[in-house]
C-alpha positions in Angstrom: 65.3 107.6 137.6 65.9 104.6 139.9 66.8 104.9 143.5 70.5 103.9 143.0 70.8 106.6 140.3 69.2 109.2 142.6 71.6 108.3 145.5 74.6 108.6 143.2 73.5 111.9 141.8 72.8 113.3 145.3 76.2 112.2 146.6 77.8 113.7 143.5 76.2 117.0 144.4 77.4 116.7 148.0 80.9 116.1 146.7 80.7 119.0 144.3 84.3 120.1 143.9 85.2 121.8 140.6 86.4 118.6 139.0 83.0 117.0 139.4 80.9 119.6 137.8 80.9 117.9 134.5 81.3 114.3 135.7 80.3 111.2 133.7 76.8 110.7 135.0 76.5 107.9 137.6 80.2 107.1 137.5 81.0 105.4 140.9 84.5 107.0 141.1 82.7 110.0 142.6 81.6 107.9 145.6 85.1 106.7 146.5 87.0 110.0 146.2 90.0 110.3 148.5 92.5 113.1 149.0 95.7 112.9 146.9 98.9 111.5 148.4 101.5 114.3 148.2 105.1 113.9 148.9 108.7 113.9 147.4 109.5 112.1 144.2 111.2 108.7 144.2 114.0 107.7 141.9 116.0 104.5 141.7 114.4 101.1 141.5 114.9 100.0 145.1 112.2 98.5 147.4 111.9 101.8 149.2 108.9 103.7 147.8 109.6 107.1 149.1 108.4 106.9 152.7 104.9 108.3 152.0 102.4 105.4 152.1 104.3 102.4 153.3 105.7 99.6 151.1 104.3 98.7 147.8 103.6 95.0 147.3 105.2 93.8 144.0 106.6 90.8 142.1 108.8 90.8 139.0 108.3 94.5 138.5 111.0 97.2 139.3 109.8 100.6 140.4 112.2 103.0 138.6 110.5 106.2 139.5 107.4 107.7 141.1 106.2 111.3 140.7 103.4 112.2 143.1 100.7 114.7 141.9 102.3 117.6 143.7 105.6 117.0 141.9 103.9 116.6 138.5 102.2 120.0 138.6 103.2 121.9 141.7 101.6 125.1 140.3 98.1 123.6 141.0 98.6 120.9 142.5 96.2 118.4 141.1 93.3 116.8 143.1 93.6 113.5 141.3 95.3 111.7 138.5 93.5 110.0 135.6 94.7 108.5 132.3 98.1 108.3 130.7 99.6 107.7 127.3 103.0 107.7 125.7 105.0 109.4 122.9 108.4 108.6 121.3 110.0 111.5 119.5 111.9 111.0 116.2 115.2 111.0 118.2 114.0 108.0 120.1 113.5 109.8 123.4 110.5 108.6 125.4 107.8 110.6 127.1 105.0 109.9 129.5 101.8 111.9 129.0 100.0 112.1 132.3 96.5 113.4 132.8 95.2 114.9 136.0 92.4 117.1 137.4 94.0 120.3 136.1 95.5 119.4 132.8 98.1 117.2 131.0 101.7 116.9 132.1 104.6 115.7 129.8 107.5 113.9 131.4 110.6 112.6 129.7 111.3 109.0 130.8 114.1 108.1 128.4 116.1 107.3 131.5 113.3 105.7 133.5 115.3 106.1 136.7 115.5 109.9 136.3 112.3 111.3 134.7 112.3 115.0 133.8 109.1 117.0 133.8 108.9 119.0 130.6 105.6 121.0 130.8 102.0 121.0 131.9 99.2 122.2 129.6 96.3 123.3 131.7 92.8 122.2 130.8 89.2 122.3 132.1 89.2 121.0 135.7 87.8 117.5 135.8 88.1 114.1 137.4 88.2 112.6 133.9 90.8 113.3 131.2 92.0 111.3 128.3 94.8 111.8 125.7 96.2 110.2 122.6 99.2 110.9 120.4 99.5 111.1 116.6 102.7 112.2 114.8 104.1 114.9 117.0 100.6 116.0 118.3 98.8 115.1 121.5 95.0 115.3 121.7 93.4 115.8 125.2 89.8 115.9 126.2 87.8 115.8 129.4 84.4 115.5 131.0 85.0 119.1 132.0 84.3 120.2 128.5 86.5 122.4 126.3 86.4 120.2 123.3 89.7 118.7 122.0 93.0 120.4 123.0 95.6 120.0 120.2 99.1 120.1 121.7 102.2 120.3 119.6 105.1 118.1 120.8 107.4 118.8 117.8 109.9 120.6 120.0 109.6 118.4 123.1 113.2 117.3 123.0 114.1 120.9 123.7 111.6 121.1 126.6 108.8 122.8 124.7 105.2 121.7 124.2 102.5 124.1 123.0 98.8 124.3 122.9 98.1 125.2 119.3 94.4 124.6 118.8 91.1 123.8 120.6 88.5 122.0 118.5 84.9 122.4 119.6 83.0 121.0 116.6 81.0 117.8 116.8 78.5 118.7 119.4 78.9 118.4 123.2 82.3 119.7 124.3 82.7 117.0 126.9 84.8 113.9 126.2 85.0 110.7 128.2 87.8 108.9 126.3 89.5 109.1 122.9 90.6 106.5 120.4 93.1 107.0 117.6 93.7 104.7 114.6 97.2 105.8 113.5 97.0 103.7 110.3 94.0 105.4 108.9 94.5 108.8 110.6 91.2 109.2 112.4 90.4 110.3 115.9 87.3 109.1 117.8 85.7 110.8 120.8 83.9 108.4 123.1 81.1 109.5 125.5 80.9 113.0 126.8 77.2 113.4 127.7 75.2 110.6 126.0 77.4 110.5 122.9 78.5 107.4 121.0 81.4 107.9 118.6 82.4 111.3 117.1 84.9 111.0 114.3 87.6 113.5 113.2 89.9 113.4 110.2 93.6 114.1 111.0 94.8 114.9 107.5 95.7 118.2 109.0 96.7 116.9 112.4 96.9 120.5 113.9 93.2 121.0 113.0 91.1 117.8 113.4 88.0 118.0 111.2 84.7 116.6 112.3 83.4 114.2 109.7 80.7 111.9 111.2 79.2 110.3 114.3 77.7 107.0 115.4 75.0 108.0 117.9 73.1 104.6 118.1 74.5 103.7 121.6 76.6 105.4 124.2 80.3 104.3 123.8 82.5 104.4 126.9 85.8 103.3 125.4 86.9 101.6 122.1 89.7 100.4 120.0 89.8 101.1 116.3 92.0 98.9 114.1 92.8 99.1 110.3 92.9 95.5 109.0 95.3 94.3 106.3 92.5 94.5 103.7 91.9 98.2 104.5 88.8 97.8 106.7 88.6 100.0 109.7 87.0 98.1 112.6 85.8 99.7 115.8 85.4 97.5 119.0 83.2 99.7 121.1 82.2 99.1 124.8 78.7 100.3 124.6 75.1 100.3 125.9 72.0 102.4 126.2 71.4 105.0 129.0 75.0 106.0 129.4 76.2 102.4 128.9 74.2 101.0 131.9 71.5 99.2 129.9 72.3 96.3 127.5 76.0 96.8 128.3 78.1 94.9 125.8 80.4 95.1 122.8 79.6 96.6 119.4 81.8 95.6 116.5 81.5 98.3 113.8 82.9 98.7 110.3 83.7 102.4 110.3 85.6 102.5 106.9 82.9 104.6 105.3 82.3 107.3 107.9 79.0 108.2 106.3 77.7 104.7 106.3 78.9 102.9 109.5 77.9 99.2 109.5 77.1 97.1 112.6 78.8 93.8 112.2 78.0 92.2 115.5 77.0 92.7 119.2 78.4 90.5 121.9 77.1 90.0 125.5 78.3 87.9 128.5 76.9 86.5 131.7 76.5 88.7 134.7 77.3 92.0 132.9 78.1 95.0 135.1 79.4 97.7 132.8 81.3 97.3 129.5 84.3 99.5 130.2 87.4 99.0 127.9 88.8 96.5 125.4 92.0 95.7 123.6 92.6 93.0 120.9 95.6 90.8 120.5 98.1 91.4 117.7 96.8 88.4 115.7 93.3 89.9 115.7 91.9 86.6 117.0 90.9 87.5 120.5 89.7 90.6 122.4 90.1 91.1 126.1 87.5 93.2 127.8 87.2 94.8 131.3 83.7 94.7 132.9 84.1 97.5 135.4 81.3 96.7 137.8 80.9 92.9 137.8 83.3 92.6 140.8 81.2 94.9 142.9 77.7 94.0 141.6 78.2 90.2 141.5 80.9 89.8 144.2 83.3 88.1 141.8 87.1 88.5 141.7 88.8 90.5 139.0 87.4 89.1 135.8 88.6 89.7 132.2 86.2 88.6 129.4 87.8 86.8 126.4 86.0 87.3 123.1 86.8 85.4 119.9 86.8 88.0 117.1 88.3 85.8 114.3 84.9 86.2 112.5 83.8 89.8 112.9 80.2 89.0 112.1 80.1 85.9 114.4 82.1 86.8 117.4 81.4 85.1 120.8 82.6 84.9 124.4 85.3 82.3 124.5 86.0 82.4 128.2 87.3 84.5 131.0 90.2 84.6 133.4 90.9 85.9 136.9 93.7 86.2 139.4 91.2 85.8 142.2 91.9 89.3 143.5 88.8 91.3 144.6 89.9 94.6 142.9 88.0 96.1 140.0 89.4 95.7 136.5 89.7 99.0 134.6 92.1 99.4 131.6 94.2 96.8 129.8 96.5 96.5 126.8 98.1 93.6 124.9 101.7 93.6 123.7 103.3 90.5 122.3 102.2 87.7 124.6 101.6 89.9 127.6 98.4 91.6 128.9 99.0 94.6 131.1 96.0 95.5 133.3 95.4 98.6 135.5 93.1 97.2 138.2 92.4 100.1 140.6 93.3 99.1 144.2 95.5 96.1 143.1 97.6 98.2 140.7 99.4 96.9 137.7 98.8 93.2 136.9 100.7 91.5 134.1 99.5 88.2 132.5 101.3 85.8 130.2 98.8 85.1 127.4 100.9 82.6 125.5 97.8 80.5 125.9 95.3 83.1 124.7 92.4 81.4 126.5 94.2 80.9 129.8 96.4 83.9 130.7 98.5 83.4 133.8 99.5 86.3 136.1 103.3 86.6 136.2 104.0 90.1 137.7 102.3 92.8 139.7 102.9 96.1 141.4 100.2 97.3 143.9 100.0 101.1 143.9 97.3 101.2 146.7 98.9 99.7 149.8 96.8 98.0 152.4 93.6 97.2 150.4 92.6 95.3 147.2 88.9 96.0 147.8 86.5 96.7 145.0 86.6 100.4 145.3 87.5 103.1 142.7 90.9 104.2 144.0 94.5 103.4 142.8 95.7 102.7 139.3 93.6 104.2 136.5 95.7 103.4 133.4 99.0 102.0 132.1 100.9 102.2 128.9 103.4 99.4 127.9 104.3 100.3 124.3 107.6 102.1 124.7 110.4 100.6 122.5 112.5 100.3 125.7 109.7 98.3 127.3 109.5 100.9 130.1 105.9 100.8 131.5 104.1 103.8 132.9 101.0 103.9 135.1 98.7 106.8 136.2 97.3 106.5 139.7 94.3 108.5 141.0 95.7 109.4 144.4 99.5 108.9 143.8 100.4 110.2 140.4 102.8 108.8 137.8 104.6 105.5 138.3 107.5 104.3 136.0 108.4 100.6 135.9 110.4 98.0 134.2 109.2 94.4 133.9 111.8 92.0 135.4 111.8 88.9 133.3 113.2 85.9 135.2 113.0 83.5 132.3 116.7 83.9 131.4 119.8 85.3 133.1 122.9 86.7 131.2 126.5 86.4 132.4 130.0 86.7 131.1 132.3 83.7 131.7 135.4 85.7 130.9 134.2 88.9 132.6 133.2 92.2 131.1 136.0 94.1 129.6 137.3 97.4 131.0 139.0 98.1 127.7 138.2 96.9 124.2 140.9 96.7 121.5 140.3 99.4 118.9 140.4 96.7 116.3 137.6 94.9 118.0 137.5 91.9 120.3 135.1 89.1 121.2 132.8 88.9 124.2 131.7 85.6 125.6 128.1 85.6 126.7 126.4 82.8 128.7 122.6 82.6 128.8 121.1 80.5 131.6 117.6 79.1 131.2 115.5 79.7 134.4 111.9 79.3 133.2 112.1 79.6 129.5 114.1 78.3 126.5 116.5 80.7 124.9 116.1 81.5 121.2 119.8 81.2 120.0 119.2 83.7 117.2 118.1 86.3 119.6 121.3 86.8 121.6 122.6 90.2 120.5 125.4 92.6 121.6 124.4 96.3 121.2 127.3 98.7 121.0 127.4 102.5 120.8 130.7 103.9 119.8 129.4 107.4 119.6 127.0 107.3 116.7 124.1 105.2 118.0 123.8 101.5 118.8 125.0 98.9 116.4 123.4 95.4 116.8 125.9 92.5 116.6 124.3 89.1 116.4 126.1 86.5 118.6 127.2 83.2 117.3 126.2 80.0 119.1 129.3 78.1 120.4 127.3 75.5 122.3 126.1 74.9 125.9 124.1 78.1 125.8 127.2 80.2 125.3 127.6 82.7 122.5 130.3 85.0 121.1 129.8 88.5 119.8 132.6 90.7 118.5 132.8 94.4 119.4 133.1 96.5 116.2 136.3 98.5 115.5 136.4 101.9 117.2 138.7 104.8 117.6 141.2 104.5 120.5 140.0 106.7 123.4 136.3 106.4 122.6 133.9 105.3 125.2 131.9 102.2 124.2 128.5 101.8 125.8 127.0 98.3 125.4 124.3 95.9 126.6 123.1 92.4 125.7 119.7 91.1 124.9 118.3 87.6 124.7 114.8 86.2 124.3 112.9 83.0 124.9 111.3 81.1 122.1 108.0 82.6 123.2 109.3 86.1 123.0 110.0 87.1 126.6 113.1 89.4 126.3 115.8 89.9 128.9 118.3 92.7 128.9 121.6 93.1 130.7 121.8 95.5 132.4 118.1 95.5 133.3 117.6 99.2 132.5 119.1 99.0 129.0 119.3 100.9 126.7 118.9 103.8 129.1 121.5 102.1 131.4 124.4 100.3 129.8 127.9 99.0 130.5 130.9 101.0 129.5 134.4 100.2 128.2 137.2 102.3 126.8 138.6 101.7 123.3 142.3 101.1 124.1 145.0 98.5 124.4 145.4 99.2 128.1 145.1 101.8 130.9 148.0 103.0 133.1 147.0 104.6 136.4 148.6 107.9 137.2 146.5 108.9 140.2 143.9 107.1 142.4 142.1 108.2 145.6 139.6 106.2 147.6 139.7 108.8 150.3 140.9 106.5 153.0 143.8 108.8 153.6 143.9 112.6 153.6 145.4 113.8 150.4 145.6 117.5 149.4 142.0 118.1 148.6 140.6 121.5 149.5 137.1 122.8 150.4 135.9 126.3 149.5 132.4 127.5 150.5 130.5 130.4 148.9 127.4 131.8 150.6 127.0 128.4 152.3 125.1 128.1 155.6 125.3 124.3 156.0 126.5 121.2 154.2 130.2 121.7 153.4 132.2 118.9 151.9 134.0 116.6 154.4 135.8 113.3 154.3 134.6 110.4 156.3 132.5 107.2 156.7 128.9 108.1 155.8 126.9 108.7 159.1 123.4 109.2 157.7 120.6 106.6 157.3 119.7 107.6 153.8 116.3 109.0 154.7 117.2 112.4 153.2 119.0 111.1 150.1 122.4 110.9 151.8 124.6 107.9 151.1 124.6 105.1 153.7 127.9 103.8 152.5 130.8 104.9 150.2 130.9 103.7 146.6 134.0 101.4 146.4 133.6 99.7 149.8 136.8 101.0 151.2 134.9 102.9 153.9 135.3 106.7 153.4 134.3 109.2 150.7 133.8 112.9 150.5 130.2 114.0 151.2 128.2 117.0 152.3 127.2 117.5 155.9 128.2 114.1 157.2 125.9 113.7 160.2 122.5 112.1 160.7 119.2 114.0 160.6 118.4 117.3 159.0 121.7 117.9 157.5 122.2 118.8 153.8 123.5 121.6 151.6 122.0 125.0 152.3 123.0 127.8 150.0 126.3 127.4 148.4 128.0 126.3 146.4 130.4 124.2 148.5 133.4 123.3 146.3 135.8 120.3 146.6 139.1 120.8 144.6 141.6 118.1 143.9 145.4 118.2 144.4 147.4 119.3 141.3 147.6 116.5 138.7 150.5 116.2 136.4 149.1 115.2 133.0 151.9 116.6 130.9 153.5 113.4 129.8 151.3 112.2 126.9 147.7 112.3 125.7 144.6 110.3 126.1 144.0 110.9 129.9 140.9 109.2 131.2 139.4 110.5 134.4 136.6 108.7 136.3 134.8 109.2 139.6 131.8 108.0 141.4 129.3 110.7 142.3 125.9 110.9 144.1 123.6 113.9 144.0 120.1 114.0 145.6 117.7 116.9 145.1 114.2 116.1 146.4 112.2 118.6 144.3 114.2 118.0 141.1 114.7 121.8 140.6 117.7 123.6 139.1 120.2 122.6 141.8 123.1 120.7 140.4 126.3 118.9 141.1 128.8 120.6 138.8 132.1 119.0 137.8 134.9 121.1 136.2 138.5 120.7 135.1 141.3 123.3 134.9 144.6 123.1 133.1 146.1 126.1 134.8 145.9 125.3 138.6 142.3 126.7 138.9 142.7 130.0 137.2 140.1 129.0 134.6 137.6 126.2 134.7 135.8 124.1 132.0 132.6 122.3 132.9 132.6 118.6 132.4 129.1 117.8 133.5 126.2 119.2 135.6 123.9 116.6 137.0 120.6 116.6 138.9 119.4 113.5 140.7 121.8 110.6 140.1 119.5 108.1 141.8 122.3 106.8 144.1 125.9 106.2 143.3 126.9 106.4 139.6 130.2 106.6 137.8 131.2 109.1 135.1 134.2 108.7 132.9 135.6 111.3 130.5 138.7 112.0 128.5 140.4 115.1 129.8 141.9 115.9 126.4 138.4 116.7 125.0 138.0 119.6 127.5 141.6 120.9 128.0 145.1 120.6 126.8 146.8 118.3 129.4 149.4 120.2 131.5 151.4 119.7 134.7 148.8 121.8 136.6 145.5 120.1 136.1 142.8 120.2 138.8 139.3 118.8 139.3 136.5 120.6 141.1 133.1 119.3 142.4 130.5 121.9 143.4 127.2 121.2 145.1 124.6 123.9 145.6 121.1 124.5 147.0 120.5 128.1 146.0 117.9 129.3 146.5 117.7 127.2 149.7 114.5 125.3 149.1 115.4 121.7 148.6 116.9 118.7 150.4 120.2 118.5 148.6 123.0 115.9 149.3 126.2 115.1 147.4 129.1 112.6 147.6 132.3 111.8 145.6 134.4 108.7 145.7 136.9 106.5 143.8 138.6 109.2 141.7 141.0 107.7 139.1 143.2 109.3 136.5 144.6 106.9 133.9 146.4 107.3 130.6 144.9 105.5 127.6 147.4 103.2 125.7 146.8 103.5 122.0 149.9 101.6 120.9 149.2 98.0 120.2 151.7 95.6 121.9 150.7 92.0 121.5 152.1 88.8 122.9 153.1 85.9 120.5 150.1 83.9 119.7 147.6 86.8 120.1 146.8 86.4 116.4 143.6 88.5 116.4 145.3 91.3 118.5 142.5 91.4 121.2 145.0 91.4 124.1 144.6 87.8 125.1 145.7 84.4 123.7 142.7 82.1 123.6 140.6 79.9 121.2 139.7 82.9 119.1 143.3 82.9 117.9 143.2 79.4 116.4 141.7 80.3 113.0 143.9 83.4 112.5 147.0 81.3 113.4 146.0 78.7 110.8 145.5 81.4 108.3 148.9 82.9 109.0 150.5 79.5 108.4 148.6 78.7 105.2 148.0 82.1 103.6 150.1 85.0 105.0 148.7 87.5 102.5 145.1 86.7 103.5 146.1 86.9 107.2 147.6 90.4 106.7 144.4 91.5 104.8 142.1 90.1 107.5 144.1 91.5 110.4 145.8 94.7 109.1 146.7 95.9 112.6 148.5 92.7 113.5 151.9 91.4 112.6 152.3 88.0 111.1 155.4 87.7 113.4 153.0 87.0 116.2 152.7 83.4 114.8 156.5 82.9 115.3 155.9 81.2 118.7 159.3 79.5 118.9 161.1 82.7 118.0 163.2 81.2 115.3 162.5 84.1 112.9 160.1 82.3 110.6 156.4 81.2 110.7 156.1 77.5 109.9 154.9 74.1 111.2 157.5 74.2 114.0 155.3 76.9 115.6 152.2 74.6 115.9 153.2 72.7 119.1 154.4 75.8 121.0 151.1 77.5 120.0 149.1 74.6 121.4 151.1 74.9 124.6 150.2 78.6 124.9 146.5 77.8 124.5 146.5 74.9 126.9 148.8 76.4 129.5 151.2 73.6 129.2 
C-alpha cells in the first residue's frame, strides 16, 4: 500500500459515519465531505435561489425548482445526495429519481416549476448510490451493500412506488454504479469491491437473473449500446487495482454473455482516473470524464474525445475544456448538446455541432463561491425528458430542476395571441426571429389541446420568417391550451412559452365574451371574510406591504395596485390555523349559459405539505359549495379559468369562495387573489361582411374563401359549413357577384 492510499484510508476511518462504512476504496469524495445545506424548497424560475446559500451563477439556464435534501426526505434527513435518473410513465408524466445517503426518492416534475415528492424507498446508508429505470421498474444499488433493490413504479401516477424485490446474487452485494441497455434488456453492475461487470437478464424485470460477469478489470462506470446489427457493445471505464492502475477505456462485445470479447483498449495522456463515458447518437465519438486529471495534473476541466467509428481501432481524437478548474464527473449527450455535471462548477452545457470542438453555451453553478478542484457540488444530471426538463443531483444541496433557455430564436405574434378562438377554427400568425441560428421552416408548429391531448399543427411559411397555423375546430366553451415550437437547422429547439408543454397559453373556444362582473379590488365591493380557528393571517384588501421573503406577493397581479391577500404586513405574518375564507358578492348568472369565471391566485406553502388554497362555487347563496380547485404552491401569481356551468346550474344567487389554511400550524403559508372576472361565452356566430372564413376578423385569410364564394358557391358552402355565402355580398345588393370585388378590396385595405 502506498503512502497516499494509507493517508486516504486513515482519513476515511476518521470520518467514519454510517454512510462511509462501505465506501469505494480510496475515493477522494471522502476527503472533501461537507455538511448538507438544509432549507426550504424553491419554486418558480426567478433569479432568487431560496435565500440559503447566496446567488447561483448561471447563463442560459432557468432554475425552475430546487428541493434541498431535508425537503426530499424529511424523515431522515439525508447526509448527502448522490446520483439521479429519470422516468416517464405511460401517461407522459415525468419523474426525477434522486439518490441520497438513506435511499431513493421519487419526485414528479411534470410541471418543473412545481415538483411533487411521491415517495422515498429506504436503502443501505451510503455516500454512493446509483439507479436506473427499465419499463416501470427502477433498480437501485449502493456501496453500502444490499444487492439490487427492485422498485415498482407501475402505480407512480397515483402516488405509489413499492420495493418488490432485493436481488443478492452475483457475488459482493456492493454496487458502485449500474448500466442498463434498454434495447437488449440487460442490467450491468459496475464496481462494488473489486468487481468489473456483473450482468443480469431482465426478461422478468421484477426478478433480474444473474447470467455472467467480466472480472478482468475493475469497471467504475460504463455505457452499453445495442448496435443496429444486433451487437451489444460495452464502453467501460476501467483499470486494475480499483481503476487506479492502467486507467483507460475497455471496448467490449458483450453480445454473448458467456464469451465476452475485448475489442480494444484506449489510453490518453496524463491519465488520472477513467470515470464515466457517453457516446454520441451517431456512434462516431465517445466523450469521457477523467475524474482526477484536474487535481493530479493541475489542468482545467478536461473532456477526452475518443473516435469509436471503428470499434477495434478506436483512438483519442482530441479533448476540450471550458478552462474552469472544477473536476469533471458525469456527462450525457443528447442531440448536439453535451450536459456535464462538474462538481463545484455545476451543470455545464456544450454545443457539440462540431464533434471535435464543443463550445460551452450554458451553465448553472450549484456550489456558490468556489470552482476549485474539490469533490463537492453537482454529482449527476439527466437531460433525456421529452419536455427537455433537466434534473441535477447535488451532494450538499439536493435536487435541482432546470430548463435550458435557447437564445437562438425568439417567437412572437404580430397580430397578438387570441383570447377567444372561433369554434370553427382560426389562423394564428407566428413570427420567428433569428438571433444566433437559422430557423428550419418545417419545424414551426402550433400545439393545441382541446381537452383530449395535444394536436400538432404544422405552420405554413408565408415569407419573411412569418408562419400561419390554424387552430383546429373545437366545441364552444372549451378551453384551448396551446404553445408554439420552432427549431434551428442544427436542431436547437425553442418553445413559447418557455415552460411548454407544462406551461401553455390558454384561449376560450367562442365567438366572443361579454363581461358581467369584474373586480380589480381598487374599490370596496361586497366581499366578506369569515375566519375559522384562525390565529393570524386573515384576508384583507390592500396594496401588498411585504418584501416577498416569506412567499408573500410584492405587488398585485394586474398592476392596478390592490388585491386581497392574507396578513398584509411585513415580517413574520402569514396564515396560522384557519381556514380564512373570502366570499364574493352575489353574482346573477341566471340569464344564459356558458359563464366563464377567471381569477388570479397566489399560494405559498414552504414545506409543500397538505395545506391548500381551495376555491369553491355556490348556486344557492352559500348554502352549499362545490369545489372548483385545490392548489398547493402556485409559484407566484397564476390565473385559473373555468366554466361555471360545469360545476353548478347558473342562478341569480351564485357566489365564489376562496379559503386558505395552515392547519396544523406548521408552515409558512401565504395567499392572494386578484382580477376576478365573470363573463358569458358567446356561442352564436355573428360575422361581418367579408369575414369569409368566419374567424371574427376580415383579413388576407378571407381572400381565397371570397374567390371560392364567387366562383363555386357550392364548394364554398361545403368548405365553410358554419358560414353564410351572404357574407360575400359586400355591397349589400342581395347577390354575390363581381360587383362585390372592389368593396371587398376596400375592406381589406382600409380604404
